[in-house]
TIMI-198845 format. One record per residue: residue number from 1; residue in one letter; y, x, z of N, C-alpha, C in turn. Coordinates in Angstrom, 3 decimals, always signed. Layout:
N
<n->NUM, res->A, nY->Y, nX->X, nZ->Z, caY->Y, caX->X, caZ->Z, cY->Y, cX->X, cZ->Z>;
...
This chain:
139
<n->1, res->M, nY->-29.852, nX->-146.891, nZ->+54.750, caY->-28.793, caX->-146.679, caZ->+55.582, cY->-28.879, cX->-145.277, cZ->+56.227>;
<n->2, res->G, nY->-27.993, nX->-144.371, nZ->+56.039, caY->-28.285, caX->-142.996, caZ->+56.867, cY->-27.643, cX->-143.237, cZ->+58.229>;
<n->3, res->L, nY->-27.774, nX->-142.024, nZ->+59.060, caY->-27.415, caX->-142.106, caZ->+60.384, cY->-25.819, cX->-142.230, cZ->+60.368>;
<n->4, res->N, nY->-25.427, nX->-143.119, nZ->+61.161, caY->-23.907, caX->-143.329, caZ->+61.241, cY->-23.376, cX->-143.785, cZ->+62.508>;
<n->5, res->M, nY->-22.459, nX->-143.121, nZ->+63.037, caY->-22.044, caX->-143.269, caZ->+64.324, cY->-21.395, cX->-144.698, cZ->+64.458>;
<n->6, res->Q, nY->-20.539, nX->-145.054, nZ->+63.490, caY->-19.982, caX->-146.417, caZ->+63.608, cY->-20.913, cX->-147.395, cZ->+62.810>;
<n->7, res->K, nY->-21.031, nX->-148.437, nZ->+63.657, caY->-21.978, caX->-149.574, caZ->+63.118, cY->-21.212, cX->-150.721, cZ->+62.855>;
<n->8, res->T, nY->-21.712, nX->-151.719, nZ->+62.059, caY->-21.137, caX->-153.046, caZ->+61.891, cY->-21.890, cX->-153.937, cZ->+62.726>;
<n->9, res->V, nY->-21.234, nX->-154.450, nZ->+63.643, caY->-21.780, caX->-155.397, caZ->+64.680, cY->-21.291, cX->-156.812, cZ->+64.595>;
<n->10, res->A, nY->-22.233, nX->-157.722, nZ->+64.390, caY->-21.724, caX->-159.186, caZ->+64.271, cY->-21.846, cX->-159.865, cZ->+65.785>;
<n->11, res->L, nY->-20.871, nX->-160.573, nZ->+66.099, caY->-20.843, caX->-161.286, caZ->+67.401, cY->-20.670, cX->-162.808, cZ->+67.058>;
<n->12, res->V, nY->-21.520, nX->-163.589, nZ->+67.570, caY->-21.600, caX->-165.001, caZ->+67.324, cY->-21.976, cX->-165.680, cZ->+68.601>;
<n->13, res->A, nY->-21.396, nX->-166.872, nZ->+68.939, caY->-21.732, caX->-167.627, caZ->+69.962, cY->-21.574, cX->-169.131, cZ->+69.835>;
<n->14, res->H, nY->-22.439, nX->-169.842, nZ->+70.290, caY->-22.256, caX->-171.408, caZ->+70.225, cY->-21.231, cX->-171.726, cZ->+71.210>;
<n->15, res->D, nY->-20.715, nX->-172.963, nZ->+71.271, caY->-19.546, caX->-173.284, caZ->+72.111, cY->-19.774, cX->-173.205, cZ->+73.425>;
<n->16, res->H, nY->-21.016, nX->-173.494, nZ->+74.053, caY->-21.213, caX->-173.470, caZ->+75.345, cY->-21.612, cX->-171.940, cZ->+75.887>;
<n->17, res->K, nY->-21.771, nX->-171.018, nZ->+74.908, caY->-21.954, caX->-169.636, caZ->+75.245, cY->-20.689, cX->-168.723, cZ->+74.864>;
<n->18, res->K, nY->-19.688, nX->-169.280, nZ->+74.366, caY->-18.472, caX->-168.424, caZ->+74.029, cY->-18.039, cX->-167.680, cZ->+75.199>;
<n->19, res->P, nY->-17.777, nX->-168.422, nZ->+76.440, caY->-17.244, caX->-167.618, caZ->+77.561, cY->-18.315, cX->-166.600, cZ->+78.080>;
<n->20, res->E, nY->-19.448, nX->-166.750, nZ->+77.875, caY->-20.526, caX->-165.684, caZ->+78.253, cY->-20.286, cX->-164.409, cZ->+77.327>;
<n->21, res->L, nY->-20.079, nX->-164.842, nZ->+76.137, caY->-20.018, caX->-163.766, caZ->+75.120, cY->-18.694, cX->-162.833, cZ->+75.315>;
<n->22, res->I, nY->-17.543, nX->-163.670, nZ->+75.580, caY->-16.350, caX->-163.008, caZ->+75.923, cY->-16.420, cX->-162.048, cZ->+77.126>;
<n->23, res->R, nY->-17.018, nX->-162.554, nZ->+78.325, caY->-17.355, caX->-161.661, caZ->+79.376, cY->-18.210, cX->-160.541, cZ->+79.077>;
<n->24, res->W, nY->-19.272, nX->-160.729, nZ->+78.184, caY->-20.054, caX->-159.547, caZ->+77.841, cY->-19.187, cX->-158.544, cZ->+77.080>;
<n->25, res->A, nY->-18.599, nX->-158.974, nZ->+76.177, caY->-17.680, caX->-158.172, caZ->+75.252, cY->-16.530, cX->-157.411, cZ->+76.096>;
<n->26, res->L, nY->-15.883, nX->-157.916, nZ->+76.971, caY->-15.105, caX->-157.371, caZ->+77.757, cY->-15.739, cX->-156.208, cZ->+78.664>;
<n->27, res->E, nY->-16.964, nX->-156.454, nZ->+78.968, caY->-17.775, caX->-155.386, caZ->+79.979, cY->-18.137, cX->-154.232, cZ->+79.042>;
<n->28, res->H, nY->-18.266, nX->-154.446, nZ->+77.579, caY->-18.788, caX->-153.404, caZ->+76.804, cY->-17.570, cX->-152.898, cZ->+75.695>;
<n->29, res->K, nY->-16.327, nX->-153.321, nZ->+76.193, caY->-15.440, caX->-153.003, caZ->+75.253, cY->-15.293, cX->-151.462, cZ->+74.739>;
<n->30, res->A, nY->-15.483, nX->-150.568, nZ->+75.592, caY->-15.408, caX->-149.213, caZ->+75.386, cY->-16.589, cX->-148.842, cZ->+74.211>;
<n->31, res->E, nY->-17.555, nX->-149.487, nZ->+74.322, caY->-18.564, caX->-149.202, caZ->+73.172, cY->-18.169, cX->-149.923, cZ->+71.914>;
<n->32, res->L, nY->-17.856, nX->-151.291, nZ->+72.144, caY->-17.495, caX->-152.063, caZ->+70.847, cY->-16.372, cX->-151.525, cZ->+70.102>;
<n->33, res->E, nY->-15.339, nX->-150.999, nZ->+70.724, caY->-14.224, caX->-150.490, caZ->+70.074, cY->-14.511, cX->-149.314, cZ->+68.976>;
<n->34, res->K, nY->-15.679, nX->-148.723, nZ->+69.129, caY->-16.040, caX->-147.695, caZ->+68.202, cY->-16.609, cX->-148.218, cZ->+66.927>;
<n->35, res->H, nY->-16.828, nX->-149.536, nZ->+66.904, caY->-17.554, caX->-150.019, caZ->+65.658, cY->-16.718, cX->-151.093, cZ->+64.975>;
<n->36, res->A, nY->-17.184, nX->-151.376, nZ->+63.816, caY->-16.595, caX->-152.475, caZ->+63.130, cY->-17.167, cX->-153.777, cZ->+63.673>;
<n->37, res->L, nY->-16.320, nX->-154.881, nZ->+63.835, caY->-16.810, caX->-155.968, caZ->+64.431, cY->-16.600, cX->-157.177, cZ->+63.540>;
<n->38, res->V, nY->-17.575, nX->-157.904, nZ->+63.312, caY->-17.366, caX->-159.219, caZ->+62.559, cY->-17.851, cX->-160.336, cZ->+63.280>;
<n->39, res->A, nY->-17.497, nX->-161.628, nZ->+63.062, caY->-17.751, caX->-162.650, caZ->+63.867, cY->-17.526, cX->-164.022, cZ->+63.136>;
<n->40, res->T, nY->-18.063, nX->-164.966, nZ->+63.572, caY->-17.752, caX->-166.423, caZ->+62.994, cY->-16.483, cX->-166.886, cZ->+63.621>;
<n->41, res->G, nY->-15.800, nX->-167.864, nZ->+62.809, caY->-14.528, caX->-168.357, caZ->+63.060, cY->-13.885, cX->-168.366, cZ->+64.467>;
<n->42, res->T, nY->-14.119, nX->-169.423, nZ->+65.263, caY->-13.605, caX->-169.463, caZ->+66.621, cY->-13.905, cX->-168.392, cZ->+67.612>;
<n->43, res->T, nY->-15.100, nX->-168.025, nZ->+67.477, caY->-15.592, caX->-166.826, caZ->+68.337, cY->-14.862, cX->-165.623, cZ->+67.947>;
<n->44, res->G, nY->-14.653, nX->-165.457, nZ->+66.636, caY->-13.883, caX->-164.228, caZ->+66.329, cY->-12.477, cX->-164.156, cZ->+66.794>;
<n->45, res->G, nY->-11.759, nX->-165.303, nZ->+66.645, caY->-10.476, caX->-165.432, caZ->+67.336, cY->-10.375, cX->-165.066, cZ->+68.803>;
<n->46, res->L, nY->-11.319, nX->-165.854, nZ->+69.383, caY->-11.441, caX->-165.610, caZ->+70.987, cY->-11.567, cX->-164.107, cZ->+71.276>;
<n->47, res->L, nY->-12.548, nX->-163.374, nZ->+70.502, caY->-12.827, caX->-161.941, caZ->+70.851, cY->-11.588, cX->-161.130, cZ->+70.567>;
<n->48, res->Q, nY->-11.060, nX->-161.354, nZ->+69.350, caY->-9.856, caX->-160.530, caZ->+68.990, cY->-8.808, cX->-160.786, cZ->+69.929>;
<n->49, res->E, nY->-8.586, nX->-161.871, nZ->+70.510, caY->-7.496, caX->-161.970, caZ->+71.570, cY->-7.917, cX->-161.334, cZ->+72.837>;
<n->50, res->A, nY->-9.112, nX->-161.451, nZ->+73.212, caY->-9.652, caX->-160.925, caZ->+74.560, cY->-9.750, cX->-159.400, cZ->+74.524>;
<n->51, res->L, nY->-10.184, nX->-158.910, nZ->+73.493, caY->-10.418, caX->-157.546, caZ->+73.332, cY->-9.330, cX->-156.785, cZ->+72.835>;
<n->52, res->N, nY->-8.366, nX->-157.462, nZ->+72.104, caY->-7.225, caX->-156.646, caZ->+71.392, cY->-7.866, cX->-155.698, cZ->+70.437>;
<n->53, res->L, nY->-8.907, nX->-156.108, nZ->+69.795, caY->-9.387, caX->-155.205, caZ->+68.719, cY->-9.532, cX->-155.931, cZ->+67.402>;
<n->54, res->P, nY->-9.544, nX->-155.512, nZ->+66.384, caY->-9.704, caX->-156.057, caZ->+65.196, cY->-11.059, cX->-156.755, cZ->+64.875>;
<n->55, res->V, nY->-11.013, nX->-157.976, nZ->+64.480, caY->-12.418, caX->-158.595, caZ->+64.256, cY->-12.444, cX->-159.280, cZ->+62.973>;
<n->56, res->K, nY->-13.195, nX->-158.867, nZ->+61.872, caY->-13.301, caX->-159.609, caZ->+60.690, cY->-13.907, cX->-161.106, cZ->+61.000>;
<n->57, res->R, nY->-13.202, nX->-162.012, nZ->+60.583, caY->-13.655, caX->-163.410, caZ->+60.788, cY->-14.033, cX->-163.949, cZ->+59.535>;
<n->58, res->F, nY->-15.183, nX->-164.671, nZ->+59.742, caY->-15.804, caX->-165.446, caZ->+58.748, cY->-15.545, cX->-166.948, cZ->+59.058>;
<n->59, res->K, nY->-16.072, nX->-167.719, nZ->+58.315, caY->-15.918, caX->-169.335, caZ->+58.575, cY->-16.670, cX->-169.706, cZ->+59.825>;
<n->60, res->S, nY->-16.267, nX->-170.837, nZ->+60.547, caY->-17.097, caX->-171.114, caZ->+61.660, cY->-18.665, cX->-171.438, cZ->+61.259>;
<n->61, res->G, nY->-19.496, nX->-171.286, nZ->+62.207, caY->-20.825, caX->-171.329, caZ->+61.928, cY->-21.224, cX->-172.713, cZ->+60.965>;
<n->62, res->P, nY->-20.942, nX->-173.936, nZ->+61.575, caY->-21.291, caX->-175.005, caZ->+60.862, cY->-20.664, cX->-175.052, cZ->+59.401>;
<n->63, res->L, nY->-19.597, nX->-174.423, nZ->+59.104, caY->-19.003, caX->-174.468, caZ->+57.760, cY->-19.377, cX->-173.303, cZ->+57.020>;
<n->64, res->G, nY->-20.384, nX->-172.530, nZ->+57.296, caY->-20.892, caX->-171.399, caZ->+56.380, cY->-20.999, cX->-170.092, cZ->+57.125>;
<n->65, res->G, nY->-20.356, nX->-169.863, nZ->+58.152, caY->-20.094, caX->-168.607, caZ->+58.795, cY->-21.405, cX->-167.952, cZ->+59.245>;
<n->66, res->D, nY->-22.551, nX->-168.769, nZ->+59.542, caY->-23.718, caX->-168.181, caZ->+59.697, cY->-24.354, cX->-167.587, cZ->+58.523>;
<n->67, res->Q, nY->-24.250, nX->-168.355, nZ->+57.468, caY->-24.709, caX->-167.900, caZ->+56.203, cY->-24.059, cX->-166.637, cZ->+55.636>;
<n->68, res->Q, nY->-22.748, nX->-166.610, nZ->+55.957, caY->-21.902, caX->-165.344, caZ->+55.528, cY->-22.496, cX->-164.099, cZ->+56.271>;
<n->69, res->I, nY->-22.732, nX->-164.314, nZ->+57.640, caY->-23.416, caX->-163.332, caZ->+58.305, cY->-24.709, cX->-162.914, cZ->+57.782>;
<n->70, res->G, nY->-25.372, nX->-163.905, nZ->+57.417, caY->-26.879, caX->-163.696, caZ->+56.813, cY->-26.752, cX->-162.972, cZ->+55.504>;
<n->71, res->A, nY->-25.617, nX->-163.291, nZ->+54.718, caY->-25.470, caX->-162.564, caZ->+53.593, cY->-25.267, cX->-160.983, cZ->+53.917>;
<n->72, res->L, nY->-24.508, nX->-160.628, nZ->+54.863, caY->-24.383, caX->-159.161, caZ->+55.279, cY->-25.618, cX->-158.540, cZ->+55.465>;
<n->73, res->I, nY->-26.665, nX->-159.346, nZ->+56.211, caY->-27.829, caX->-158.772, caZ->+56.547, cY->-28.613, cX->-158.512, cZ->+55.366>;
<n->74, res->A, nY->-28.749, nX->-159.473, nZ->+54.446, caY->-29.447, caX->-159.335, caZ->+53.176, cY->-28.846, cX->-158.374, cZ->+52.341>;
<n->75, res->E, nY->-27.475, nX->-158.001, nZ->+52.368, caY->-26.978, caX->-156.888, caZ->+51.533, cY->-27.237, cX->-155.547, cZ->+52.273>;
<n->76, res->G, nY->-27.686, nX->-155.427, nZ->+53.668, caY->-27.951, caX->-154.135, caZ->+54.236, cY->-26.401, cX->-153.759, cZ->+54.830>;
<n->77, res->K, nY->-25.580, nX->-154.451, nZ->+55.130, caY->-24.180, caX->-154.348, caZ->+55.559, cY->-23.978, cX->-154.576, cZ->+56.928>;
<n->78, res->L, nY->-25.020, nX->-154.990, nZ->+57.666, caY->-24.943, caX->-155.290, caZ->+59.123, cY->-25.947, cX->-154.466, cZ->+59.982>;
<n->79, res->D, nY->-25.483, nX->-154.031, nZ->+60.839, caY->-26.353, caX->-153.015, caZ->+61.780, cY->-26.931, cX->-153.679, cZ->+63.047>;
<n->80, res->S, nY->-26.367, nX->-154.732, nZ->+63.627, caY->-26.873, caX->-155.520, caZ->+64.707, cY->-26.024, cX->-156.768, cZ->+64.801>;
<n->81, res->L, nY->-26.840, nX->-157.610, nZ->+65.495, caY->-26.229, caX->-159.010, caZ->+65.839, cY->-26.395, cX->-159.394, cZ->+67.138>;
<n->82, res->I, nY->-25.283, nX->-159.729, nZ->+67.733, caY->-25.389, caX->-160.286, caZ->+69.135, cY->-24.834, cX->-161.775, cZ->+68.919>;
<n->83, res->F, nY->-26.043, nX->-162.486, nZ->+69.238, caY->-25.835, caX->-164.126, caZ->+68.935, cY->-26.192, cX->-164.738, cZ->+70.066>;
<n->84, res->F, nY->-25.135, nX->-165.219, nZ->+70.867, caY->-25.481, caX->-165.958, caZ->+72.060, cY->-25.548, cX->-167.537, cZ->+71.691>;
<n->85, res->W, nY->-26.811, nX->-167.890, nZ->+71.384, caY->-26.992, caX->-169.244, caZ->+70.882, cY->-27.583, cX->-170.185, cZ->+71.981>;
<n->86, res->D, nY->-27.351, nX->-171.410, nZ->+71.863, caY->-27.650, caX->-172.285, caZ->+72.945, cY->-28.880, cX->-173.188, cZ->+72.600>;
<n->87, res->P, nY->-30.140, nX->-172.712, nZ->+73.131, caY->-31.251, caX->-173.436, caZ->+72.776, cY->-31.483, cX->-174.753, cZ->+73.476>;
<n->88, res->L, nY->-30.522, nX->-175.131, nZ->+74.359, caY->-30.680, caX->-176.310, caZ->+75.152, cY->-29.722, cX->-177.386, cZ->+74.480>;
<n->89, res->N, nY->-28.785, nX->-177.019, nZ->+73.659, caY->-27.918, caX->-177.965, caZ->+73.042, cY->-27.864, cX->-177.769, cZ->+71.554>;
<n->90, res->P, nY->-28.982, nX->-178.478, nZ->+70.787, caY->-29.150, caX->-178.080, caZ->+69.321, cY->-27.915, cX->-178.453, cZ->+68.626>;
<n->91, res->A, nY->-27.444, nX->-177.573, nZ->+67.689, caY->-26.304, caX->-177.900, caZ->+66.912, cY->-26.661, cX->-178.546, cZ->+65.654>;
<n->92, res->P, nY->-25.648, nX->-179.156, nZ->+64.985, caY->-26.062, caX->-179.865, caZ->+63.599, cY->-26.384, cX->-178.839, cZ->+62.654>;
<n->93, res->H, nY->-25.863, nX->-177.590, nZ->+62.768, caY->-26.461, caX->-176.557, caZ->+61.735, cY->-27.542, cX->-175.650, cZ->+62.171>;
<n->94, res->D, nY->-28.398, nX->-176.427, nZ->+63.128, caY->-29.589, caX->-175.642, caZ->+63.458, cY->-30.463, cX->-174.883, cZ->+62.453>;
<n->95, res->P, nY->-30.547, nX->-175.416, nZ->+61.249, caY->-31.306, caX->-174.803, caZ->+60.237, cY->-30.657, cX->-173.525, cZ->+59.716>;
<n->96, res->D, nY->-29.281, nX->-173.493, nZ->+59.855, caY->-28.684, caX->-172.184, caZ->+59.617, cY->-28.815, cX->-171.165, cZ->+60.685>;
<n->97, res->V, nY->-28.869, nX->-171.625, nZ->+61.993, caY->-29.187, caX->-170.707, caZ->+63.113, cY->-30.598, cX->-170.193, cZ->+62.803>;
<n->98, res->K, nY->-31.699, nX->-170.850, nZ->+62.631, caY->-33.023, caX->-170.378, caZ->+62.322, cY->-33.018, cX->-169.651, cZ->+61.239>;
<n->99, res->A, nY->-32.400, nX->-169.939, nZ->+60.118, caY->-32.319, caX->-168.917, caZ->+58.949, cY->-31.692, cX->-167.483, cZ->+59.252>;
<n->100, res->L, nY->-30.625, nX->-167.518, nZ->+60.183, caY->-29.997, caX->-166.237, caZ->+60.379, cY->-31.129, cX->-165.574, cZ->+61.430>;
<n->101, res->L, nY->-31.607, nX->-166.066, nZ->+62.149, caY->-32.427, caX->-165.418, caZ->+63.022, cY->-33.780, cX->-164.814, cZ->+62.199>;
<n->102, res->R, nY->-34.332, nX->-165.607, nZ->+61.281, caY->-35.371, caX->-165.364, caZ->+60.294, cY->-34.881, cX->-164.067, cZ->+59.705>;
<n->103, res->L, nY->-33.664, nX->-164.062, nZ->+59.103, caY->-33.278, caX->-162.854, caZ->+58.397, cY->-33.196, cX->-161.597, cZ->+59.290>;
<n->104, res->C, nY->-32.913, nX->-161.698, nZ->+60.540, caY->-32.967, caX->-160.620, caZ->+61.419, cY->-34.334, cX->-160.117, cZ->+61.401>;
<n->105, res->S, nY->-35.401, nX->-160.850, nZ->+61.413, caY->-36.703, caX->-160.297, caZ->+61.458, cY->-37.170, cX->-159.784, cZ->+60.160>;
<n->106, res->V, nY->-36.770, nX->-160.462, nZ->+59.040, caY->-37.110, caX->-160.023, caZ->+57.724, cY->-36.617, cX->-158.739, cZ->+57.379>;
<n->107, res->W, nY->-35.328, nX->-158.412, nZ->+57.766, caY->-34.594, caX->-157.230, caZ->+57.594, cY->-34.537, cX->-156.220, cZ->+58.625>;
<n->108, res->N, nY->-35.480, nX->-156.450, nZ->+59.779, caY->-35.583, caX->-155.525, caZ->+60.804, cY->-34.285, cX->-155.168, cZ->+61.410>;
<n->109, res->L, nY->-33.497, nX->-156.229, nZ->+61.725, caY->-32.177, caX->-155.934, caZ->+62.150, cY->-32.250, cX->-156.212, cZ->+63.825>;
<n->110, res->P, nY->-31.661, nX->-155.287, nZ->+64.570, caY->-31.585, caX->-155.462, caZ->+65.984, cY->-30.800, cX->-156.690, cZ->+66.271>;
<n->111, res->V, nY->-31.371, nX->-157.689, nZ->+67.091, caY->-30.613, caX->-158.818, caZ->+67.549, cY->-30.814, cX->-159.140, cZ->+68.992>;
<n->112, res->A, nY->-29.636, nX->-159.639, nZ->+69.566, caY->-29.695, caX->-159.904, caZ->+71.010, cY->-29.195, cX->-161.485, cZ->+71.203>;
<n->113, res->C, nY->-30.010, nX->-162.138, nZ->+71.927, caY->-29.560, caX->-163.657, caZ->+72.003, cY->-29.275, cX->-163.813, cZ->+73.461>;
<n->114, res->N, nY->-29.281, nX->-162.929, nZ->+74.326, caY->-28.600, caX->-163.100, caZ->+75.763, cY->-28.095, cX->-161.913, cZ->+76.289>;
<n->115, res->T, nY->-27.437, nX->-161.978, nZ->+77.413, caY->-26.781, caX->-160.818, caZ->+78.042, cY->-27.743, cX->-159.570, cZ->+78.336>;
<n->116, res->S, nY->-28.916, nX->-160.039, nZ->+78.814, caY->-29.819, caX->-158.977, caZ->+79.222, cY->-30.216, cX->-157.977, cZ->+77.891>;
<n->117, res->T, nY->-30.533, nX->-158.783, nZ->+76.959, caY->-30.852, caX->-157.896, caZ->+75.653, cY->-29.798, cX->-157.322, cZ->+75.015>;
<n->118, res->A, nY->-28.610, nX->-157.910, nZ->+75.021, caY->-27.317, caX->-157.238, caZ->+74.451, cY->-27.036, cX->-156.157, cZ->+75.322>;
<n->119, res->D, nY->-27.202, nX->-156.191, nZ->+76.696, caY->-26.956, caX->-154.937, caZ->+77.362, cY->-27.868, cX->-153.765, cZ->+77.141>;
<n->120, res->M, nY->-29.147, nX->-154.185, nZ->+76.827, caY->-30.019, caX->-153.005, caZ->+76.443, cY->-29.795, cX->-152.441, cZ->+75.144>;
<n->121, res->L, nY->-29.215, nX->-153.325, nZ->+74.092, caY->-29.017, caX->-152.893, caZ->+72.799, cY->-27.674, cX->-151.929, cZ->+72.763>;
<n->122, res->I, nY->-26.632, nX->-152.336, nZ->+73.420, caY->-25.330, caX->-151.777, caZ->+73.313, cY->-25.341, cX->-150.402, cZ->+74.168>;
<n->123, res->T, nY->-26.195, nX->-150.381, nZ->+75.234, caY->-26.373, caX->-149.064, caZ->+76.008, cY->-27.474, cX->-148.144, cZ->+75.579>;
<n->124, res->S, nY->-28.238, nX->-148.491, nZ->+74.726, caY->-29.243, caX->-147.713, caZ->+74.120, cY->-28.645, cX->-146.294, cZ->+73.492>;
<n->125, res->P, nY->-29.243, nX->-145.221, nZ->+73.993, caY->-28.839, caX->-143.940, caZ->+73.310, cY->-29.088, cX->-143.899, cZ->+71.816>;
<n->126, res->L, nY->-30.043, nX->-144.606, nZ->+71.382, caY->-30.326, caX->-144.740, caZ->+69.883, cY->-29.176, cX->-145.302, cZ->+69.212>;
<n->127, res->F, nY->-28.576, nX->-146.449, nZ->+69.861, caY->-27.345, caX->-147.019, caZ->+69.335, cY->-26.251, cX->-146.254, cZ->+69.503>;
<n->128, res->I, nY->-25.989, nX->-145.789, nZ->+70.663, caY->-24.654, caX->-145.125, caZ->+71.003, cY->-24.579, cX->-143.768, cZ->+70.156>;
<n->129, res->E, nY->-25.591, nX->-143.092, nZ->+70.135, caY->-25.530, caX->-141.822, caZ->+69.471, cY->-25.801, cX->-141.843, cZ->+68.060>;
<n->130, res->G, nY->-26.057, nX->-142.963, nZ->+67.441, caY->-26.432, caX->-143.210, caZ->+65.990, cY->-27.734, cX->-142.413, cZ->+65.549>;
<n->131, res->L, nY->-28.600, nX->-142.316, nZ->+66.547, caY->-29.931, caX->-141.645, caZ->+66.243, cY->-30.938, cX->-142.543, cZ->+65.592>;
<n->132, res->Y, nY->-30.571, nX->-143.801, nZ->+65.645, caY->-31.572, caX->-144.831, caZ->+65.066, cY->-31.319, cX->-145.168, cZ->+63.682>;
<n->133, res->E, nY->-32.280, nX->-145.044, nZ->+62.698, caY->-32.216, caX->-145.474, caZ->+61.349, cY->-33.340, cX->-146.502, cZ->+61.159>;
<n->134, res->R, nY->-32.965, nX->-147.739, nZ->+61.236, caY->-34.129, caX->-148.881, caZ->+61.024, cY->-34.628, cX->-148.854, cZ->+59.709>;
<n->135, res->A, nY->-35.832, nX->-148.931, nZ->+59.593, caY->-36.515, caX->-149.059, caZ->+58.400, cY->-36.324, cX->-150.345, cZ->+57.746>;
<n->136, res->M, nY->-35.896, nX->-150.238, nZ->+56.370, caY->-35.735, caX->-151.518, caZ->+55.609, cY->-36.932, cX->-151.856, cZ->+55.072>;
<n->137, res->P, nY->-37.159, nX->-153.242, nZ->+54.908, caY->-38.411, caX->-153.743, caZ->+54.337, cY->-38.482, cX->-153.318, cZ->+52.902>;
<n->138, res->E, nY->-39.678, nX->-153.212, nZ->+52.527, caY->-40.080, caX->-153.034, caZ->+50.965, cY->-40.591, cX->-154.170, cZ->+50.505>;
<n->139, res->F, nY->-39.846, nX->-154.721, nZ->+49.575, caY->-40.259, caX->-155.999, caZ->+48.717, cY->-40.728, cX->-155.736, cZ->+47.408>;
């Protein structure tokens, strides 16, 4: 991937974390609107309504949405993942969640799982100015 000002950013949240992600996204709307946004089902609908921005929606996480986001990672079509997951309330699709986080590590993808890390990622000059080109793994 070459240097590119517009990134593709995935936004995902478990049910108990959706309000937190919506608040975070509203706080960072000015930066998010510069990028292509993708999300899993319900989260994508909530974000689109709250932000009044286009959001490409995949299936809900338990119905394959996590795997669809994972496919974007494996295809090199995703630049970062903001995933507010709920470690205290395990979901039935927990294996999909772990697989998604594993793909982020394998493919060296910036991932934020809480507001502090998401704040750091979205406000980084490397992210904002398109100066960062992540190294893709060699297989």
